[in-house]
TIDO-126861 format. One record per atom (N, C-alpha, C): x, y, z. Coordinates in steps of 0.1 Angstrom, whole numbers, padded with zeros to 4 digits, always signed. Example, Ala and Ser with C-alpha at 12.3 -4.5 7.8 and 13.67 -1.06 7.14 Angstrom:
% TIDO-126861
+0132-0057+0078 +0123-0045+0078 +0132-0033+0078 +0128-0022+0071 +0137-0011+0071 +0129+0000+0079 
***
This chain:
% TIDO-126861
+0026-0104+0198 +0024-0092+0187 +0010-0091+0184 +0003-0080+0189 -0010-0075+0186 -0011-0070+0171 -0020-0075+0163 -0021-0069+0149 -0036-0062+0150 -0035-0049+0144 -0046-0041+0144 -0051-0042+0127 -0064-0042+0127 -0070-0040+0113 -0078-0026+0114 -0074-0016+0106 -0079-0005+0102 -0088-0006+0091 -0101-0002+0090 -0108-0003+0077 -0121+0007+0081 -0131+0008+0069 -0141+0017+0074 -0152+0014+0063 -0164+0012+0066 -0174+0010+0057 -0176+0019+0047 -0171+0032+0048 -0173+0043+0038 -0166+0038+0026 -0156+0030+0027 -0147+0026+0015 -0155+0018+0006 -0167+0013+0010 -0174+0004+0001 -0182+0013-0009 -0184+0026-0007 -0192+0035-0014 -0185+0043-0024 -0171+0040-0026 -0165+0045-0038 -0169+0037-0051 -0177+0043-0057 -0183+0035-0069 -0175+0038-0082 -0168+0028-0087 -0160+0029-0098 -0168+0025-0112 -0180+0021-0111 -0189+0017-0122 -0187+0002-0126 -0197-0002-0134 -0198-0015-0139 -0185-0019-0147 -0178-0032-0143 -0167-0037-0149 -0155-0032-0147 -0154-0023-0137 -0143-0016-0132 -0134-0026-0123 -0122-0029-0126 -0114-0039-0117 -0112-0035-0101 -0112-0022-0099 -0111-0018-0085 -0125-0016-0080 -0130-0025-0076 -0145-0024-0072 -0148-0028-0058 -0158-0025-0053 -0162-0026-0037 -0160-0042-0035 -0163-0051-0043 -0161-0066-0040 -0148-0069-0035 -0139-0062-0039 -0125-0065-0034 -0125-0063-0020 -0128-0050-0013 -0127-0049+0001 -0138-0059+0006 -0150-0060+0001 -0159-0072+0007 -0151-0084+0008 -0143-0088-0002 -0136-0102+0000 -0126-0102+0010 -0118-0092+0011 -0109-0091+0022 -0114-0090+0034 -0125-0083+0039 -0130-0082+0050 -0137-0097+0054 -0143-0102+0045 -0149-0116+0046 -0138-0126+0051 -0126-0125+0042 -0116-0134+0046 -0111-0132+0060 -0110-0119+0065 -0105-0117+0078 -0115-0118+0090 -0127-0121+0084 -0139-0124+0095 -0138-0139+0097 -0130-0150+0091 -0132-0162+0094 -0127-0164+0106 -0127-0178+0110 -0123-0182+0124 -0108-0181+0125 -0100-0180+0115 -0085-0180+0116 -0078-0168+0120 -0089-0158+0122 -0084-0143+0127 -0092-0138+0139 -0094-0146+0150 -0099-0141+0162 -0092-0129+0168 -0077-0131+0166 -0070-0122+0175 -0068-0107+0169 -0074-0107+0157 -0074-0092+0151 -0081-0082+0159 -0073-0071+0162 -0081-0060+0169 -0086-0050+0157 -0100-0050+0157 -0105-0041+0146 -0109-0026+0149 -0105-0018+0141 -0107-0004+0145 -0112+0004+0132 -0121+0015+0135 -0126+0021+0124 -0117+0032+0119 -0114+0032+0108 -0104+0042+0100 -0110+0056+0103 -0103+0067+0107 -0108+0081+0109 -0106+0086+0094 -0112+0099+0093 -0107+0107+0080 -0098+0114+0082 -0087+0114+0072 -0077+0122+0071 -0080+0138+0070 -0074+0147+0077 -0076+0161+0076 -0066+0165+0062 -0071+0178+0059 -0065+0183+0047 -0049+0186+0049 -0048+0191+0062 -0032+0192+0066 -0024+0180+0066 -0031+0169+0068 -0022+0156+0068 -0022+0153+0053 -0032+0153+0044 -0031+0150+0029 -0018+0160+0023 -0018+0172+0029 -0007+0181+0022 +0005+0179+0026 +0008+0169+0035 +0021+0164+0038 +0027+0157+0024 +0018+0152+0015 +0024+0146+0003 +0019+0150-0009 +0010+0161-0008 +0003+0165-0020 +0003+0179-0020 +0002+0185-0032 +0001+0198-0034 -0012+0205-0031 -0014+0218-0029 -0026+0225-0028 -0035+0224-0039 -0028+0224-0052 -0035+0223-0064 -0042+0211-0065 -0036+0200-0062 -0040+0185-0063 -0054+0184-0054 -0051+0189-0040 -0062+0187-0032 -0074+0196-0036 -0072+0207-0040 -0083+0216-0046 -0092+0208-0057 -0081+0201-0068 -0089+0196-0077 -0097+0184-0072 -0092+0174-0064 -0100+0165-0059 -0115+0168-0053 -0113+0179-0046 -0125+0184-0040 -0135+0189-0050 -0128+0198-0059 -0137+0204-0069 -0144+0195-0078 -0137+0183-0082 -0142+0174-0092 -0151+0164-0086 -0151+0162-0072 -0160+0153-0066 -0176+0155-0070 -0181+0145-0076 -0195+0145-0081 -0205+0145-0070 -0216+0152-0072 -0228+0150-0063 -0237+0137-0069 -0237+0136-0081 -0244+0123-0087 -0235+0117-0098 -0237+0105-0100 -0230+0099-0110 -0216+0097-0107 -0208+0095-0119 -0193+0094-0119 -0186+0102-0129 -0174+0106-0125 -0165+0114-0134 -0151+0107-0133 -0146+0108-0145 -0130+0103-0146 -0121+0114-0147 -0112+0110-0137 -0099+0120-0136 -0089+0114-0147 -0090+0102-0151 -0082+0098-0162 -0090+0085-0166 -0086+0079-0178 -0093+0068-0183 -0094+0055-0171 -0086+0056-0162 -0087+0046-0151 -0091+0049-0138 -0092+0062-0136 -0093+0068-0120 -0107+0075-0120 -0116+0070-0113 -0130+0073-0112 -0134+0080-0099 -0142+0088-0101 -0149+0094-0087 -0165+0093-0088 -0170+0089-0078 -0184+0090-0076 -0187+0098-0062 -0200+0101-0058 -0202+0108-0047 -0197+0101-0033 -0195+0089-0033 -0188+0085-0021 -0172+0082-0021 -0166+0088-0031 -0153+0086-0034 -0145+0094-0026 -0147+0105-0023 -0139+0116-0014 -0139+0109+0000 -0149+0105+0006 -0150+0101+0020 -0142+0088+0019 -0142+0079+0010 -0135+0066+0009 -0120+0070+0009 -0116+0080+0001 -0102+0084+0001 -0097+0090+0014 -0105+0097+0020 -0100+0103+0032 -0099+0091+0043 -0107+0082+0043 -0108+0072+0052 -0094+0063+0049 -0092+0061+0036 -0080+0053+0033 -0066+0060+0037 -0067+0071+0036 -0053+0079+0040 -0054+0080+0056 -0066+0082+0061 -0068+0082+0077 -0066+0070+0083 -0067+0057+0075 -0064+0045+0081 -0049+0044+0085 -0041+0050+0074 -0026+0047+0076 -0022+0056+0086 -0025+0068+0088 -0023+0077+0099 -0025+0072+0112 -0037+0065+0115 -0042+0060+0127 -0033+0048+0128 -0029+0040+0121 -0022+0029+0122 -0007+0032+0127 -0001+0042+0120 +0011+0047+0123 +0012+0051+0139 +0001+0058+0143 -0001+0062+0157 -0002+0049+0166 -0007+0040+0161 -0010+0027+0169 +0003+0021+0172 +0011+0019+0162 +0024+0012+0162 +0033+0019+0169 +0034+0032+0167 +0044+0041+0174 +0041+0044+0189 +0028+0043+0193 +0024+0047+0207 +0023+0033+0215 +0021+0021+0207 +0020+0009+0216 +0030-0001+0210 +0041-0002+0217 +0051-0012+0213 +0045-0028+0212 +0050-0033+0203 +0045-0048+0203 +0033-0049+0195 +0031-0040+0185 +0018-0040+0174 +0024-0038+0163 +0015-0043+0152 +0016-0040+0139 +0001-0038+0133 +0001-0035+0122 -0013-0030+0116 -0015-0033+0101 -0026-0037+0096 -0030-0039+0083 -0042-0029+0079 -0041-0021+0071 -0052-0012+0067 -0059-0018+0054 -0072-0021+0056 -0078-0027+0045 -0089-0016+0042 -0086-0008+0032 -0093+0002+0026 -0092+0003+0011 -0101+0012+0005 -0099+0014-0010 -0105+0029-0010 -0100+0038-0019 -0091+0033-0031 -0077+0033-0026 -0068+0024-0034 -0055+0024-0032 -0049+0037-0035 -0034+0036-0033 -0028+0050-0031 -0014+0051-0039 -0008+0040-0042 +0007+0041-0046 +0009+0049-0060 +0000+0049-0067 +0001+0056-0081 +0000+0072-0079 -0006+0075-0071 -0010+0091-0068 +0003+0097-0066 +0006+0107-0075 +0019+0114-0073 +0015+0128-0064 +0025+0135-0061 +0022+0148-0055 +0011+0157-0059 +0011+0158-0075 +0002+0166-0081 -0009+0159-0091 -0009+0148-0090 -0017+0139-0099 -0023+0126-0095 -0036+0124-0096 -0043+0111-0091 -0042+0103-0106 -0040+0090-0103 -0039+0081-0116 -0039+0068-0110 -0041+0057-0119 -0040+0043-0116 -0050+0039-0106 -0062+0044-0105 -0071+0041-0095 -0069+0048-0082 -0059+0055-0081 -0055+0063-0067 -0057+0077-0068 -0065+0082-0055 -0067+0095-0054 -0057+0103-0046 -0054+0098-0033 -0042+0103-0026 -0033+0090-0022 -0020+0094-0020 -0009+0085-0018 -0009+0082-0004 -0019+0072+0000 -0019+0069+0015 -0008+0065+0023 +0001+0058+0017 +0013+0052+0023 +0024+0063+0025 +0024+0073+0013 +0033+0082+0015 +0029+0092+0025 +0015+0096+0026 +0012+0103+0037 +0015+0100+0050 +0013+0086+0052 +0015+0079+0065 +0030+0080+0068 +0040+0079+0058 +0053+0079+0060 +0059+0091+0067 +0054+0103+0058 +0058+0117+0060 +0053+0122+0074 +0040+0116+0077 +0031+0118+0090 +0041+0115+0102 +0046+0101+0100 +0055+0095+0109 +0067+0102+0115 +0072+0108+0103 +0083+0117+0105 +0082+0129+0114 +0070+0135+0107 +0067+0149+0114 +0063+0147+0127 +0054+0137+0130 +0049+0137+0146 +0058+0130+0155 +0065+0122+0150 +0075+0113+0160 +0090+0115+0159 +0093+0124+0149 +0107+0129+0148 +0116+0117+0143 +0110+0108+0134 +0118+0098+0131 +0128+0103+0118 +0139+0097+0117 +0148+0101+0106 +0146+0092+0094 +0144+0080+0097 +0144+0070+0084 +0131+0062+0085 +0122+0064+0075 +0111+0057+0074 +0111+0049+0059 +0108+0037+0059 +0109+0029+0045 +0095+0025+0043 +0094+0021+0029 +0083+0017+0024 +0088+0006+0014 +0082-0006+0014 +0085-0015+0004 +0071-0020-0002 +0073-0022-0016 +0060-0023-0023 +0062-0037-0033 +0053-0047-0028 +0054-0059-0038 +0042-0060-0046 +0034-0048-0049 +0024-0047-0057 +0030-0051-0072 +0021-0056-0082 +0028-0061-0094 +0029-0048-0102 +0025-0037-0099 +0027-0023-0106 +0037-0016-0099 +0046-0009-0105 +0054+0000-0098 +0047+0012-0092 +0051+0016-0079 +0045+0027-0073 +0050+0038-0077 +0047+0045-0088 +0054+0058-0094 +0051+0069-0084 +0039+0069-0078 +0036+0081-0071 +0045+0080-0056 +0045+0068-0050 +0054+0069-0039 +0068+0073-0043 +0074+0068-0054 +0088+0071-0057 +0088+0086-0060 +0079+0091-0067 +0078+0107-0071 +0078+0115-0057 +0072+0110-0047 +0071+0119-0035 +0083+0117-0028 +0089+0105-0026 +0101+0102-0020 +0116+0105-0026 +0117+0106-0038 +0129+0104-0045 +0140+0114-0043 +0137+0127-0037 +0145+0136-0034 +0149+0137-0018 +0143+0127-0011 +0145+0128+0004 +0153+0115+0008 +0165+0118+0014 +0173+0107+0016 +0168+0101+0029 +0158+0107+0036 +0152+0101+0049 +0140+0091+0048 +0136+0089+0034 +0125+0083+0030 +0130+0072+0018 +0128+0058+0021 +0133+0049+0013 +0120+0041+0007 +0123+0039-0006 +0113+0033-0014 +0119+0022-0022 +0114+0008-0020 +0118-0003-0027 +0106-0010-0033 +0108-0014-0046 +0096-0020-0054 +0102-0031-0061 +0095-0042-0061 +0095-0054-0072 +0082-0052-0079 +0082-0054-0093 +0071-0050-0100 +0075-0057-0115 +0062-0060-0121 +0065-0065-0136 +0068-0053-0144 +0078-0056-0155 +0083-0046-0165 +0088-0052-0177 +0085-0047-0189 +0078-0034-0189 +0063-0035-0187 +0056-0026-0182 +0042-0025-0178 +0038-0014-0173 +0025-0010-0169 +0019+0001-0165 +0026+0002-0151 +0030+0016-0146 +0028+0027-0154 +0041+0031-0163 +0050+0024-0165 +0062+0025-0173 +0073+0032-0166 +0072+0033-0153 +0084+0036-0144 +0090+0025-0137 +0100+0027-0128 +0106+0017-0120 +0118+0010-0126 +0124+0016-0135 +0137+0011-0139 +0147+0009-0127 +0156-0002-0130 +0167-0003-0119 +0174+0010-0118 +0176+0018-0129 +0185+0029-0128 +0178+0041-0120 +0166+0040-0118 +0159+0050-0109 +0163+0049-0097 +0172+0057-0091 +0177+0055-0076 +0175+0067-0068 +0169+0077-0072 +0167+0089-0063 +0180+0094-0060 +0180+0096-0047 +0193+0101-0040 +0200+0090-0033 +0199+0078-0038 +0203+0066-0032 +0194+0059-0022 +0181+0064-0023 +0171+0058-0014 +0160+0051-0023 +0161+0051-0035 +0152+0042-0044 +0158+0030-0048 +0151+0018-0047 +0156+0005-0051 +0144-0001-0059 +0147-0003-0073 +0136-0010-0082 +0142-0021-0087 +0133-0032-0086 +0137-0046-0092 +0125-0051-0103 +0128-0047-0116 +0118-0051-0125 +0118-0066-0127 +0106-0072-0129 +0106-0086-0131 +0099-0087-0145 +0105-0097-0153 +0098-0099-0165 +0083-0104-0164 +0075-0106-0174 +0062-0112-0175 +0065-0128-0175 +0058-0133-0168 +0061-0148-0166 +0068-0151-0154 +0075-0144-0147 +0084-0145-0137 +0075-0151-0124 +0081-0160-0116 +0073-0165-0105 +0082-0165-0093 +0080-0174-0084 +0085-0175-0072 +0101-0173-0070 +0107-0180-0079 +0122-0179-0077 +0127-0166-0080 +0122-0159-0091 +0126-0145-0094 +0123-0135-0084 +0110-0136-0079 +0106-0127-0069 +0113-0128-0055 +0117-0139-0051 +0124-0143-0039 +0138-0138-0040 +0144-0140-0051 +0158-0136-0056 +0158-0121-0054 +0148-0115-0060 +0148-0101-0060 +0149-0094-0045 +0144-0099-0037 +0143-0096-0023 +0155-0101-0016 +0159-0114-0016 +0171-0118-0009 +0184-0113-0014 +0185-0108-0028 +0198-0104-0032 +0198-0089-0034 +0188-0081-0035 +0187-0067-0036 +0180-0059-0026 +0167-0062-0025 +0159-0052-0018 +0160-0056-0002 +0162-0068+0004 +0163-0068+0018 +0176-0063+0023 +0187-0066+0016 +0199-0060+0020 +0199-0045+0021 +0193-0039+0009 +0194-0023+0009 +0185-0018+0020 +0175-0026+0024 +0165-0021+0034 +0173-0022+0047 +0181-0033+0050 +0188-0034+0061 +0197-0023+0062 +0205-0020+0051 +0215-0009+0053 +0208+0005+0055 +0196+0007+0051 +0190+0019+0055 +0186+0019+0069 +0183+0009+0075 +0182+0007+0091 +0168+0016+0093 +0158+0011+0089 +0145+0021+0091 +0141+0019+0106 +0135+0031+0111 +0128+0033+0124 +0114+0028+0123 +0108+0029+0112 +0094+0023+0108 +0094+0017+0095 +0087+0007+0094 +0085+0000+0079 +0070+0000+0076 +0069+0006+0065 +0055+0004+0058 +0055-0004+0046 +0044-0011+0044 +0043-0020+0031 +0032-0018+0022 +0036-0014+0011 +0025-0015-0001 +0020-0028-0004 +0011-0034+0002 +0006-0049+0000 -0003-0050-0012 +0001-0051-0023 -0007-0054-0034 -0005-0070-0038 -0018-0075-0042 -0018-0090-0043 -0021-0092-0059 -0017-0084-0068 -0021-0085-0082 -0008-0092-0090 +0003-0095-0082 +0013-0104-0087 +0009-0119-0086 -0003-0122-0081 -0008-0136-0080 -0010-0142-0093 -0009-0155-0095 -0010-0162-0107 -0024-0160-0114 -0033-0158-0105 -0048-0158-0109 -0052-0143-0114 -0042-0133-0113 -0047-0119-0115 -0049-0116-0130 -0059-0109-0133 -0064-0108-0148 -0055-0095-0154 -0051-0087-0146 -0044-0075-0150 -0029-0076-0150 -0022-0087-0149 -0009-0088-0149 -0004-0103-0152 +0010-0103-0153 +0014-0117-0157 +0028-0123-0149 +0026-0120-0135 +0034-0127-0127 +0027-0139-0122 +0036-0147-0115 +0029-0160-0111 +0032-0163-0095 +0030-0155-0086 +0030-0157-0072 +0018-0166-0066 +0020-0170-0055 +0010-0178-0048 +0010-0173-0034 +0001-0182-0026 -0001-0179-0011 +0013-0178-0005 +0020-0190-0008 +0034-0194-0001 +0044-0181-0003 +0043-0173-0014 +0052-0163-0017 +0048-0152-0009 +0035-0150-0006 +0030-0138+0001 +0033-0141+0016 +0032-0153+0019 +0038-0157+0033 +0051-0155+0036 +0059-0159+0026 +0073-0157+0026 +0079-0142+0029 +0074-0134+0019 +0078-0120+0019 +0074-0113+0032 +0059-0116+0037 +0055-0110+0048 +0064-0114+0060 +0069-0127+0061 +0077-0130+0072 +0090-0123+0071 +0095-0123+0059 +0108-0116+0058 +0107-0101+0062 +0097-0093+0057 +0096-0080+0063 +0094-0078+0077 +0085-0088+0083 +0084-0087+0097 +0096-0089+0105 +0107-0097+0099 +0118-0099+0107 +0127-0088+0104 +0126-0080+0093 +0134-0068+0092 +0127-0058+0103 +0116-0057+0104 +0108-0049+0114 +0113-0051+0128 +0114-0063+0133 +0118-0069+0144 +0133-0063+0146 +0142-0066+0137 +0155-0063+0138 +0160-0049+0140 +0150-0040+0133 +0155-0026+0131 +0145-0016+0136 +0131-0020+0137 +0121-0011+0142 +0114-0014+0154 +0118-0022+0162 +0110-0029+0173 +0097-0034+0170 +0097-0040+0158 +0085-0047+0153 +0074-0037+0146 +0078-0023+0146 +0067-0015+0141 +0067-0016+0125 +0055-0020+0123 +0052-0023+0107 +0038-0020+0105 +0036-0011+0093 +0022-0008+0090 +0020-0013+0075 +0010-0021+0072 +0008-0027+0059 -0005-0022+0054 -0005-0016+0041 -0015-0010+0034 -0020-0018+0020 -0034-0021+0020 -0036-0027+0009 -0037-0018-0004 -0031-0023-0015 -0029-0017-0027 -0038-0025-0038 -0032-0033-0047 -0039-0039-0057 -0042-0053-0054 -0050-0060-0065 -0053-0073-0063 -0067-0074-0069 -0069-0081-0080 -0081-0079-0089 -0088-0091-0090 -0082-0104-0089 -0089-0116-0088 -0093-0118-0074 -0107-0121-0072 -0109-0123-0057 -0104-0134-0051 -0105-0146-0057 -0098-0158-0051 -0083-0154-0047 -0076-0149-0057 -0062-0146-0054 -0059-0137-0043 -0068-0125-0044 -0067-0114-0034 -0070-0120-0020 -0081-0130-0018 -0082-0136-0005 -0071-0146-0001 -0064-0152-0009 -0055-0160-0008 -0042-0151-0002 -0038-0142-0009 -0028-0133-0005 -0030-0127+0007 -0041-0121+0009 -0044-0114+0022 -0044-0124+0035 -0049-0137+0032 -0048-0144+0042 -0035-0149+0046 -0025-0150+0037 -0012-0155+0040 -0005-0143+0046 -0007-0131+0042 +0000-0119+0046 -0004-0116+0061 -0016-0115+0065 -0022-0111+0077 -0018-0123+0088 -0018-0136+0083 -0015-0145+0093 +0000-0145+0096 +0008-0140+0087 +0022-0138+0090 +0024-0126+0100 +0017-0115+0099 +0018-0105+0109 +0012-0110+0122 +0002-0117+0122 -0005-0123+0136 +0007-0132+0141 +0015-0140+0134 +0023-0151+0139 +0036-0144+0145 +0038-0132+0143 +0052-0127+0146 +0053-0123+0163 
***
């Protein structure tokens, strides 16, 4: 199995301001970790910019017009209290969405490959009509719908192990039975969505975890609920919202995962991809705000992708 890394230096120039948790040092940390001697087999590629037509697969014209209109020439502006734009933000966001599209092309057109997209800003909170939670465009939803449109797939799945519920991905998927979304996340917690009762048209699976939950609760969520539902869906392509903010060191949340848990879930998801998708898996960086925890999680996750 060959693993491709899609990233771009433009993503370092999305400036969120002093003290913001979603900062460029996150990506620097990830790329430094993946430059270490443990990762010589990663195939590195520059992420292209997504086109407006590609963004429109998951977003309304009004949303796209707003992002373009609000993009500042100097300084920063806030789209909401958490979501910031600077002069470099639009290019970074286009690279983030473009990375997922290029990764989908890679795994669909070259059997025996998977991919990790190391970009920022993240995407799983961005709804069809609304930027929020550090996210401008919903990168993984764009990639999922693109895969269906270009390759004629009938069933595309997203599994999200970020500590926050991916309200944006659920918003975009919930009325479409050919798109599956499953999430484990802390609750009650930001953004306030993700109850187990939110099931869409039978294509949404949410497993809320209480503050303080750790490895046992996390693994049970997958073994007992998410992985069986994913197998029943029988995806032709699996995408992963890989957030590492459920790590025990993360300052924004209160779950207690470690590197062994990220290795475990990554291996489980790769096994699903092997059984159902011919190994076709694209992983997309979401959260993770303690730099040591982020490095540990990414290290475990990408090593699992390379081992398969």
